[in-house]
C-alpha positions as CSV (number, residue, x, y, z in Angstrom):
1,M,9.1,-8.5,-6.1
2,L,9.2,-5.0,-4.6
3,L,6.8,-6.1,-1.8
4,L,9.0,-9.0,-1.0
5,R,11.8,-6.6,-0.6
6,I,9.7,-4.4,1.5
7,L,8.6,-7.2,3.9
8,A,12.2,-8.7,4.0
9,D,10.9,-12.1,5.1
10,K,9.0,-10.7,8.0
11,E,5.6,-11.7,7.3
12,Q,3.8,-12.0,10.5
13,V,0.4,-10.5,11.6
14,G,0.8,-7.1,13.1
15,E,4.2,-6.5,11.6
16,Q,4.8,-3.0,10.4
17,R,7.5,-1.0,8.7
18,C,7.5,2.7,8.3
19,F,9.4,4.3,5.5
20,F,10.4,8.0,6.3
21,I,10.9,9.7,3.0
22,S,11.2,13.3,4.5
23,D,10.3,15.3,7.7
24,F,6.7,15.5,6.2
25,L,6.2,12.2,4.3
26,S,6.3,8.6,5.4
27,Y,4.5,5.4,4.3
28,R,3.5,2.6,6.5
29,V,3.1,-1.1,5.5
30,K,1.2,-3.3,8.0
31,V,0.7,-7.1,7.6
32,N,-2.9,-7.7,8.4
33,E,-3.4,-11.4,7.6
34,V,-1.0,-14.3,6.7
35,T,-2.2,-17.6,5.3
36,K,-0.4,-20.5,3.8
37,Y,-0.6,-18.9,0.1
38,T,-1.3,-15.3,0.7
39,T,-0.5,-12.3,2.8
40,L,-3.0,-9.3,3.2
41,M,-1.4,-5.9,3.8
42,T,-2.2,-2.3,4.2
43,I,0.0,0.4,2.7
44,N,-0.8,4.0,3.6
45,Q,0.8,7.5,3.4
46,E,1.2,9.4,6.6
47,A,1.7,13.1,6.0
48,N,2.3,15.9,8.4
49,I,2.7,19.2,6.7
50,H,3.8,22.1,8.8
51,G,2.1,20.5,12.0
52,Y,-1.2,19.9,10.1
53,N,-2.2,16.4,9.7
54,L,-3.9,15.6,6.4
55,T,-7.3,14.0,6.7
56,E,-7.8,10.5,5.5
57,L,-9.4,11.8,2.2
58,F,-6.0,13.1,1.2
59,R,-3.8,10.2,2.3
60,P,-3.5,7.4,-0.2
61,K,-4.3,4.1,1.3
62,M,-4.2,0.6,-0.5
63,V,-5.0,-2.9,0.6
64,V,-2.7,-5.4,-1.3
65,R,-3.0,-9.2,-1.4
66,L,0.4,-11.0,-2.1
67,Y,0.0,-14.3,-3.7
68,H,3.0,-16.4,-2.6
69,D,2.9,-19.3,-5.0
70,A,2.3,-17.0,-8.0
71,R,4.7,-14.3,-6.8
72,M,2.0,-11.7,-7.7
73,A,0.4,-8.9,-5.9
74,E,-3.3,-7.6,-6.3
75,V,-4.6,-4.4,-5.1
76,I,-7.7,-5.2,-3.4
77,S,-9.0,-1.7,-2.4
78,N,-7.7,1.8,-3.1
79,Q,-9.0,4.7,-1.1
80,D,-11.7,2.3,0.2
81,V,-12.8,1.5,-3.3
82,Q,-13.4,-2.2,-3.2
83,Q,-13.0,-4.7,-6.1
84,I,-11.3,-2.5,-8.8
85,K,-12.4,-3.8,-12.2
86,P,-9.9,-4.5,-14.9
87,R,-11.6,-2.0,-17.3
88,Y,-14.5,0.6,-16.9
89,D,-16.8,2.0,-19.7
90,Y,-16.2,5.8,-19.8
91,P,-17.9,7.9,-18.6
92,N,-19.1,6.0,-15.6
93,E,-21.1,6.8,-12.6
94,K,-18.1,7.2,-10.3
95,M,-15.8,8.5,-13.0
96,H,-13.3,5.8,-12.7
97,L,-10.6,5.8,-15.6
98,P,-11.1,3.2,-18.2
99,N,-7.8,1.5,-17.1
100,E,-8.1,2.2,-13.4
101,K,-6.7,-1.1,-12.2
102,Q,-3.6,-0.6,-14.4
103,Q,-3.2,3.0,-13.0
104,V,-3.6,1.8,-9.3
105,N,-1.0,-1.0,-9.9
106,Y,1.4,1.5,-11.4
107,F,0.9,3.9,-8.4
108,L,1.6,1.0,-6.1
109,K,4.8,0.2,-8.0
110,E,5.9,3.9,-7.8
111,W,5.2,4.0,-4.0
112,L,7.3,0.8,-3.4
113,Q,10.2,2.1,-5.5
114,L,10.1,5.3,-3.6
115,C,10.1,3.6,-0.2
116,L,13.2,1.5,-1.3
117,K,15.1,4.1,-2.9
118,L,14.6,7.1,-0.5
119,G,12.9,5.6,2.6
120,Q,14.7,5.2,6.0
121,V,13.1,2.1,7.5
122,H,11.8,2.0,11.1
123,L,10.4,-1.5,12.2
124,D,7.3,-1.1,14.5
125,I,7.8,-3.9,17.0
126,S,4.9,-2.9,19.2
127,R,2.2,-4.7,16.8
128,N,-0.5,-3.1,18.8
129,S,-1.3,-0.1,16.6
């Protein structure tokens, strides 16, 4: 439901919204793909602290698939980790948390709540970036 509020019924490929939280922090939501039943989007943090851009490694990024009929969202990748399993044995080779998928979904929820509560929305109509 939070993603639907973020998109505001503007689900077109290339559509972007940028939520400015402060002078140093913003989040960008970009629609990558729209089909009859799903929407694929990328959500990433854009931070500029005292003139220094953070590297990709330190900027959270998620790819999320929104299922229209089920009114559900699924995190497809987080920080370029593809296909997050619902449960991991611990310890494991990549040191994922036992409930990694639950943690990622909770993080997405917090991100979206922050954007809706504090973010000043800027619509990017260029669609080329």
